[in-house]
C-alpha positions as CSV (number, residue, x, y, z in Angstrom):
1,M,-33.3,-22.1,-19.4
2,D,-32.4,-22.4,-22.3
3,I,-28.9,-24.2,-23.3
4,E,-27.2,-20.9,-23.8
5,R,-28.7,-19.1,-20.8
6,Q,-27.8,-22.2,-18.7
7,R,-24.2,-22.4,-20.3
8,I,-23.2,-18.8,-19.8
9,Q,-24.9,-19.0,-16.0
10,D,-22.0,-22.2,-15.3
11,D,-19.5,-20.6,-17.2
12,L,-20.1,-17.1,-15.3
13,R,-20.3,-18.6,-11.6
14,G,-16.6,-20.1,-12.7
15,I,-14.9,-17.4,-12.9
16,I,-16.4,-14.9,-10.8
17,S,-17.5,-14.6,-6.9
18,G,-20.4,-12.8,-7.4
19,E,-24.1,-13.8,-8.4
20,V,-24.6,-15.0,-11.7
21,H,-28.8,-15.5,-13.0
22,C,-29.8,-16.5,-16.2
23,D,-33.4,-17.6,-15.1
24,P,-36.5,-16.2,-17.0
25,V,-37.7,-15.1,-13.4
26,M,-35.0,-13.1,-12.2
27,T,-33.9,-11.8,-15.6
28,Q,-37.7,-10.5,-16.4
29,L,-37.2,-8.9,-12.9
30,Y,-34.2,-7.2,-15.2
31,A,-36.5,-5.8,-18.4
32,S,-37.7,-2.8,-17.0
33,D,-36.0,0.2,-15.3
34,A,-38.1,3.7,-14.3
35,S,-38.6,4.6,-18.2
36,I,-42.0,2.8,-20.2
37,Y,-39.6,0.2,-22.0
38,Q,-39.1,-3.5,-21.8
39,M,-36.2,-5.7,-22.8
40,Q,-35.2,-8.9,-21.2
41,P,-31.3,-9.6,-21.0
42,I,-29.9,-12.9,-21.4
43,G,-28.3,-12.7,-17.9
44,V,-27.2,-10.7,-14.4
45,V,-24.4,-10.8,-12.9
46,R,-24.3,-9.1,-9.3
47,P,-20.4,-8.4,-8.8
48,R,-18.8,-8.4,-5.4
49,S,-15.4,-6.8,-6.8
50,A,-13.3,-5.0,-9.4
51,Q,-12.2,-8.4,-10.6
52,D,-15.7,-9.8,-11.0
53,V,-16.6,-7.1,-13.0
54,V,-13.4,-7.1,-15.4
55,A,-14.0,-11.0,-16.2
56,S,-17.6,-10.5,-16.9
57,V,-16.8,-8.0,-19.3
58,Q,-13.5,-9.8,-20.9
59,Y,-16.0,-13.3,-20.9
60,A,-19.2,-11.0,-22.9
61,V,-16.3,-9.5,-25.3
62,E,-14.8,-13.3,-26.0
63,H,-18.5,-14.1,-26.6
64,E,-20.2,-11.5,-27.7
65,I,-22.5,-10.3,-25.8
66,S,-23.4,-6.8,-25.2
67,I,-23.0,-5.5,-21.2
68,H,-25.2,-3.0,-19.5
69,P,-24.1,-1.2,-16.2
70,R,-26.8,-0.4,-13.8
71,G,-27.6,0.9,-10.4
72,A,-30.9,1.8,-9.2
73,G,-32.5,1.7,-12.4
74,T,-33.9,5.2,-12.2
75,G,-33.4,6.2,-15.9
76,V,-36.3,7.5,-18.4
77,S,-34.5,6.3,-21.3
78,G,-33.7,3.1,-20.8
79,E,-30.5,3.3,-19.8
80,S,-30.0,0.1,-17.8
81,L,-31.7,-2.2,-20.2
82,G,-30.5,-4.6,-23.0
83,H,-30.5,-8.0,-24.2
84,G,-27.3,-8.6,-23.3
85,L,-25.7,-8.8,-19.6
86,V,-26.7,-6.6,-17.2
87,L,-24.5,-5.9,-14.3
88,D,-26.0,-4.9,-10.8
89,F,-23.9,-3.0,-8.9
90,S,-26.3,-2.1,-6.2
91,Q,-26.3,-4.9,-4.8
92,S,-22.8,-5.7,-3.1
93,M,-20.3,-2.8,-4.7
94,R,-21.4,-0.2,-2.0
95,R,-18.2,0.3,0.0
96,I,-18.0,4.0,1.2
97,E,-14.0,4.2,2.0
98,S,-12.9,7.9,4.1
99,L,-9.9,9.3,3.3
100,P,-6.3,11.0,5.0
101,E,-7.8,14.5,3.5
102,D,-11.2,15.9,4.8
103,R,-12.7,16.9,1.8
104,L,-12.2,13.3,-0.3
105,V,-14.1,10.2,-0.2
106,R,-13.9,7.0,-2.3
107,V,-17.1,5.4,-3.1
108,Q,-17.8,2.1,-5.0
109,S,-20.5,2.7,-8.3
110,G,-23.6,0.7,-5.7
111,A,-23.5,3.0,-3.2
112,T,-26.5,5.5,-3.2
113,L,-26.1,9.1,-2.8
114,A,-28.1,9.1,0.7
115,V,-26.1,6.7,2.4
116,L,-23.4,8.4,1.2
117,N,-24.7,11.8,2.8
118,R,-25.7,10.1,5.7
119,T,-22.1,9.1,6.2
120,L,-20.6,12.2,5.4
121,R,-22.8,13.8,7.7
122,S,-20.6,13.1,10.9
123,R,-17.8,14.7,9.4
124,G,-19.8,18.1,8.8
125,R,-20.0,17.4,4.8
126,W,-22.4,16.4,2.2
127,Y,-21.6,15.7,-1.5
128,G,-23.0,18.6,-4.0
129,P,-25.0,17.2,-6.7
130,D,-28.6,16.1,-5.7
131,P,-30.6,14.6,-8.4
132,V,-34.4,14.5,-7.8
133,T,-34.1,10.5,-7.2
134,R,-31.2,11.3,-4.7
135,S,-32.6,8.8,-1.7
136,V,-32.3,5.9,-4.1
137,T,-29.7,6.8,-7.1
138,T,-25.9,5.0,-7.2
139,I,-23.2,7.1,-7.5
140,G,-22.7,5.2,-10.5
141,G,-25.6,6.5,-11.8
142,V,-24.5,10.1,-10.6
143,L,-21.0,10.0,-12.7
144,S,-22.2,8.4,-15.7
145,T,-25.3,10.3,-16.5
146,N,-23.3,13.4,-15.0
147,A,-26.1,14.4,-12.4
148,S,-26.6,17.7,-11.3
149,G,-30.2,18.2,-9.3
150,S,-31.7,21.0,-7.4
151,H,-28.4,22.6,-6.2
152,Y,-26.2,23.0,-9.3
153,L,-25.9,26.8,-8.2
154,R,-24.0,26.0,-5.8
155,S,-22.5,22.4,-6.6
156,G,-22.3,22.0,-10.4
157,S,-22.6,18.8,-11.5
158,A,-20.6,15.5,-11.1
159,R,-18.3,16.3,-13.3
160,D,-17.1,18.9,-11.2
161,T,-16.6,16.4,-7.9
162,V,-14.5,13.5,-9.3
163,E,-10.8,13.7,-9.0
164,S,-10.6,10.1,-9.9
165,M,-11.9,7.0,-10.7
166,T,-11.5,3.4,-11.1
167,V,-13.2,2.4,-14.8
168,V,-12.9,-1.3,-16.9
169,T,-12.5,-0.6,-20.5
170,V,-14.0,-3.1,-23.2
171,D,-11.1,-4.9,-23.5
172,G,-11.4,-5.8,-19.3
173,E,-8.3,-3.7,-18.6
174,L,-8.9,-1.9,-15.1
175,L,-7.5,1.4,-15.4
176,E,-6.9,4.4,-12.7
177,L,-7.9,7.2,-14.3
178,S,-7.3,10.6,-13.3
179,Q,-5.3,13.4,-15.0
180,H,-2.6,12.2,-17.0
181,H,0.1,13.8,-19.0
182,V,0.3,13.2,-23.0
183,D,3.5,12.1,-22.4
184,E,2.8,9.5,-19.9
185,G,3.0,5.8,-20.8
186,G,0.4,3.1,-20.8
187,T,-3.7,3.5,-21.5
188,P,-3.6,6.6,-19.6
189,G,-1.3,8.5,-21.4
190,R,-2.2,6.4,-24.7
191,L,-6.0,7.8,-24.1
192,A,-4.8,11.2,-23.0
193,R,-2.8,11.9,-26.6
194,G,-5.9,10.8,-28.2
195,L,-8.2,13.0,-26.4
196,F,-5.3,16.0,-26.7
197,E,-5.9,15.0,-30.8
198,I,-9.4,15.6,-30.6
199,S,-9.4,18.3,-28.9
200,H,-6.9,20.0,-31.1
201,Q,-8.6,18.8,-34.4
202,F,-12.3,20.0,-33.4
203,Q,-10.7,23.1,-31.2
204,E,-13.2,25.9,-33.0
205,L,-16.6,23.3,-32.9
206,I,-15.5,22.7,-29.0
207,Q,-14.9,26.6,-28.6
208,S,-18.3,27.3,-30.4
209,R,-20.2,25.2,-27.9
210,A,-18.8,26.3,-24.5
211,T,-21.4,29.0,-24.5
212,A,-24.1,26.7,-25.4
213,P,-25.9,25.2,-22.4
214,Q,-24.1,22.3,-21.4
215,S,-25.9,19.0,-21.5
216,R,-26.0,17.0,-18.7
217,G,-24.6,13.5,-20.2
218,G,-22.1,13.3,-23.8
219,Y,-18.5,13.5,-24.9
220,R,-17.4,16.6,-23.1
221,F,-14.8,18.1,-24.0
222,D,-14.8,21.4,-22.3
223,E,-12.2,21.6,-19.1
224,I,-10.1,18.7,-19.6
225,I,-6.9,19.6,-20.7
226,D,-5.0,22.2,-19.0
227,E,-1.9,24.6,-19.9
228,N,0.7,22.2,-18.7
229,R,-1.4,19.5,-21.9
230,R,-2.5,17.0,-18.8
231,V,-5.7,15.6,-19.8
232,D,-7.9,14.9,-16.7
233,L,-9.5,11.7,-18.0
234,A,-11.7,11.1,-15.0
235,K,-13.6,14.1,-15.5
236,F,-14.0,13.1,-18.8
237,M,-15.5,9.8,-18.3
238,V,-18.2,11.4,-16.5
239,G,-21.5,11.5,-18.5
240,T,-20.5,9.3,-21.1
241,Q,-23.3,6.5,-19.4
242,G,-21.1,3.7,-19.8
243,T,-20.1,4.1,-23.1
244,L,-16.4,4.1,-23.0
245,G,-15.9,2.0,-20.0
246,I,-17.6,1.0,-16.7
247,V,-17.1,3.1,-13.4
248,V,-16.1,0.7,-10.9
249,D,-15.8,3.4,-7.7
250,A,-14.1,7.2,-7.9
251,K,-12.7,9.8,-5.7
252,L,-15.0,12.5,-4.9
253,K,-14.8,16.2,-3.2
254,T,-16.8,16.7,-1.0
255,E,-18.6,20.0,0.7
256,R,-18.6,21.7,3.9
257,I,-22.4,21.8,5.3
258,P,-23.6,25.3,5.6
259,T,-23.9,27.3,8.8
260,H,-27.6,28.2,8.0
261,R,-29.4,28.0,5.0
262,G,-33.2,29.9,4.2
263,V,-35.4,28.8,1.8
264,I,-38.4,31.0,0.0
265,L,-41.9,29.6,-1.5
266,L,-43.5,32.1,-3.7
267,F,-46.4,31.7,-5.3
268,F,-47.8,33.2,-8.9
269,H,-50.8,33.2,-11.0
270,R,-49.0,32.4,-14.0
271,L,-46.5,29.8,-14.7
272,D,-44.9,32.4,-17.1
273,S,-44.3,35.0,-14.7
274,A,-42.9,32.4,-12.2
275,A,-40.1,31.2,-14.9
276,R,-39.4,35.4,-15.7
277,S,-39.2,35.7,-11.6
278,G,-36.9,32.4,-11.4
279,V,-34.9,34.1,-13.5
280,K,-34.8,37.2,-11.6
281,A,-34.4,35.5,-9.1
282,L,-30.6,34.3,-10.1
283,R,-29.4,37.9,-9.6
284,Y,-29.7,37.6,-5.6
285,G,-27.4,34.2,-5.3
286,P,-29.5,31.7,-4.9
287,V,-27.9,28.2,-4.3
288,A,-31.1,26.6,-5.5
289,C,-33.9,27.3,-7.9
290,D,-36.4,25.4,-8.4
291,L,-39.9,25.7,-10.6
292,I,-42.8,23.7,-10.2
293,D,-46.3,23.7,-12.0
294,R,-50.1,23.6,-11.3
295,R,-50.4,20.2,-11.7
296,L,-47.3,19.0,-9.5
297,L,-49.1,21.3,-6.8
298,Q,-52.3,19.6,-6.8
299,I,-50.9,16.2,-6.9
300,A,-48.4,17.5,-3.8
301,R,-52.0,18.5,-2.2
302,E,-53.5,14.9,-2.6
303,T,-50.7,12.8,-2.2
304,S,-49.4,15.0,1.2
305,P,-52.2,16.1,3.1
306,E,-49.8,18.3,5.3
307,L,-48.6,20.4,2.3
308,A,-52.5,21.4,1.7
309,T,-52.6,24.7,3.9
310,T,-48.9,25.3,2.8
311,L,-50.2,25.6,-0.9
312,P,-53.1,28.2,-2.4
313,R,-55.3,26.4,-4.7
314,E,-55.1,29.6,-6.7
315,A,-51.8,29.0,-7.6
316,E,-50.7,27.8,-11.3
317,A,-46.8,28.0,-10.3
318,M,-44.6,28.1,-7.6
319,L,-40.6,28.7,-6.6
320,L,-38.8,27.1,-4.4
321,I,-35.8,29.6,-3.6
322,E,-33.2,28.5,-1.0
323,L,-30.1,31.0,0.0
324,Q,-27.4,30.0,2.7
325,G,-25.1,32.0,4.8
326,E,-22.8,32.2,8.0
327,S,-24.9,35.0,10.2
328,L,-28.2,33.9,10.5
329,S,-29.5,37.6,11.0
330,E,-28.1,38.7,7.5
331,L,-29.5,35.6,5.7
332,S,-32.3,36.4,7.1
333,D,-32.5,40.0,5.4
334,R,-31.2,38.3,2.2
335,L,-34.8,36.4,1.9
336,K,-36.6,39.1,2.4
337,V,-35.0,41.2,-0.2
338,V,-35.6,38.0,-2.9
339,R,-39.4,37.9,-1.2
340,D,-39.6,42.0,-2.0
341,A,-38.0,42.2,-5.1
342,L,-40.1,38.8,-6.6
343,S,-43.6,39.9,-5.2
344,G,-45.9,43.2,-5.3
345,S,-46.1,43.8,-9.3
346,T,-48.4,42.4,-11.5
347,E,-46.2,39.6,-12.7
348,G,-44.9,39.3,-9.1
349,A,-45.8,36.9,-6.2
350,F,-49.1,36.8,-4.7
351,D,-48.0,34.7,-1.9
352,G,-45.1,33.5,0.2
353,V,-43.5,31.5,3.2
354,I,-40.1,32.1,4.3
355,T,-38.0,29.9,6.7
356,T,-34.8,29.0,8.1
357,E,-36.1,26.3,10.8
358,K,-34.6,23.1,9.9
359,E,-37.6,20.9,10.3
360,E,-39.9,23.6,8.6
361,R,-37.0,24.0,5.6
362,N,-37.0,20.3,5.0
363,R,-41.1,19.8,4.9
364,L,-40.8,22.6,2.0
365,W,-38.0,20.8,0.4
366,S,-39.8,17.9,0.0
367,L,-42.3,19.5,-2.4
368,S,-39.2,19.4,-4.6
369,R,-37.2,15.9,-3.6
370,R,-40.9,13.7,-3.7
371,V,-41.5,15.2,-7.2
372,I,-40.7,11.7,-8.6
373,P,-42.1,9.1,-6.0
374,R,-45.7,11.1,-6.2
375,L,-45.9,11.0,-9.6
376,H,-46.1,7.3,-9.6
377,R,-48.9,7.2,-7.0
378,V,-51.4,9.5,-9.6
379,K,-54.4,7.0,-9.8
380,G,-56.1,6.3,-13.6
381,N,-55.4,5.5,-16.8
382,A,-54.0,8.5,-18.5
383,V,-50.6,9.5,-15.7
384,P,-47.4,11.3,-16.3
385,V,-44.7,9.1,-18.1
386,P,-41.5,9.3,-18.6
387,F,-41.4,9.7,-22.5
388,T,-38.1,11.3,-22.8
389,E,-34.8,12.6,-21.0
390,D,-34.6,16.0,-19.5
391,L,-34.2,19.2,-21.4
392,C,-31.9,21.1,-21.6
393,V,-31.8,25.6,-22.8
394,P,-30.1,28.9,-21.7
395,P,-31.5,29.8,-18.3
396,E,-32.2,33.2,-19.8
397,Q,-34.5,31.5,-22.4
398,L,-36.7,29.6,-19.9
399,P,-39.4,31.6,-19.8
400,D,-40.1,31.2,-23.7
401,V,-38.9,27.9,-24.1
402,I,-41.4,26.6,-21.5
403,A,-44.3,29.4,-23.8
404,A,-43.3,27.2,-26.5
405,L,-43.7,24.1,-24.9
406,Q,-47.2,25.2,-23.6
407,N,-48.0,25.6,-27.4
408,T,-46.4,22.4,-28.5
409,L,-48.7,20.6,-25.9
410,K,-52.3,22.5,-26.4
411,S,-51.0,21.3,-30.5
412,N,-50.9,17.8,-29.5
413,Q,-53.8,17.9,-27.1
414,A,-52.0,17.2,-24.2
415,T,-51.6,18.3,-20.9
416,A,-48.0,17.9,-18.5
417,T,-46.5,18.3,-15.6
418,I,-44.0,21.1,-15.9
419,F,-41.2,20.7,-13.0
420,A,-37.3,22.9,-13.6
421,H,-34.2,23.9,-12.1
422,V,-34.2,27.2,-13.2
423,G,-30.3,27.8,-12.1
424,H,-29.3,25.3,-15.4
425,G,-32.3,25.8,-17.4
426,Q,-33.1,21.6,-16.7
427,L,-36.4,20.8,-17.5
428,H,-38.4,17.8,-16.5
429,L,-41.4,17.6,-18.5
430,R,-44.1,14.5,-18.4
431,P,-47.1,14.3,-20.9
432,F,-50.2,12.4,-19.4
433,L,-50.6,9.5,-21.4
434,N,-52.9,6.5,-21.2
435,L,-50.0,3.6,-22.8
436,G,-52.7,1.0,-22.7
437,D,-54.1,3.4,-25.5
438,Q,-53.0,2.7,-29.1
439,A,-53.8,6.0,-29.6
440,D,-52.1,7.5,-26.7
441,R,-48.9,5.3,-27.6
442,D,-48.8,6.9,-31.3
443,R,-48.9,10.3,-30.0
444,L,-45.3,9.6,-28.2
445,R,-43.1,9.4,-31.1
446,P,-44.8,12.9,-32.7
447,L,-44.8,14.6,-29.4
448,S,-41.6,13.7,-28.1
449,E,-40.3,15.0,-31.3
């Protein structure tokens, strides 16, 4: 190690109880994430407590070193990367604490969503937002990106679930954030007054954006101030991706697991027909509606042979729709109504599958839940590349947007996988590119634009 890295490692090991690594091998391991980018940090800290986080931030500020909080590293735009100090919460800060109120749970940032839901299952509850990477993504990542997922129609996004959170500010101050009145003292009161003033100053702009499709992240002022001039600082922090503070833990709302769940798979000859049918399906009250294109279906057949007989080869697209209910017979009737409404016509589905049986339902859901792992198993030089973050559009505009995207890909002589959560217009798009080819690397920027 060079002298600076050695000094940083020695200094930090003297003030925190967690791990500190500044050697070339460890820092190279943290130089990449799920994106196509690489940036080697100067060091890695694996904190064991909130005080470790505070001490690390204070040290970094004093020595002008940037801080990069990291969970599972599943972001596709390099959110976990940087040349400064990486704080990896996934190693030690994974505590899940049950609270007296059955609907609430306190979770440290490094706990994975999958482990949280396994813990909650014994209480007959779960945490609603379910991003595609739910099996490995951490709660810190869920909150920092305002993750949503397939069940947005039922559960909303992460900002709808947060009751309070503990954060470390850029000054190294440990704060408990929830709802705070503008007249309150201390740092939370000062922050509440600041947000209240900004919201008042830009009221017209904020209101004009209220009806626009909400991105999964960013600084959002909608629904953070109530009629009593209380500002929900915890909700405001969700989606800010570590730029305003580092999330240490959070108190979260959970949901009761529904009594009965049913799934419909519908297959279409055209992608645009499937998109229009997905928008039509929203009037029947689904809790999820995912769209999967032909290329993803082909990848599923090749990588998961058990699905081959379920997926017709002539299908250009598929919709996966879930409904829930308290009565099994009523739910079965609703599933058939939706299937019949979206089938039979020229644009309708040509084939479909319905199930309310748990094992079969989970098998069908694996089509959506294993999208990302399957993409990593594609063989060859040209593979689906995570070149940009998700796109967000009004759901009713999704069919036109998909058509425009197809034209853009065609004009750039590219193909891509398309996966969409129809209910809130969220699109995952990955073009097939060979990043070992300079010509394909040169296409990244124009294709992104």
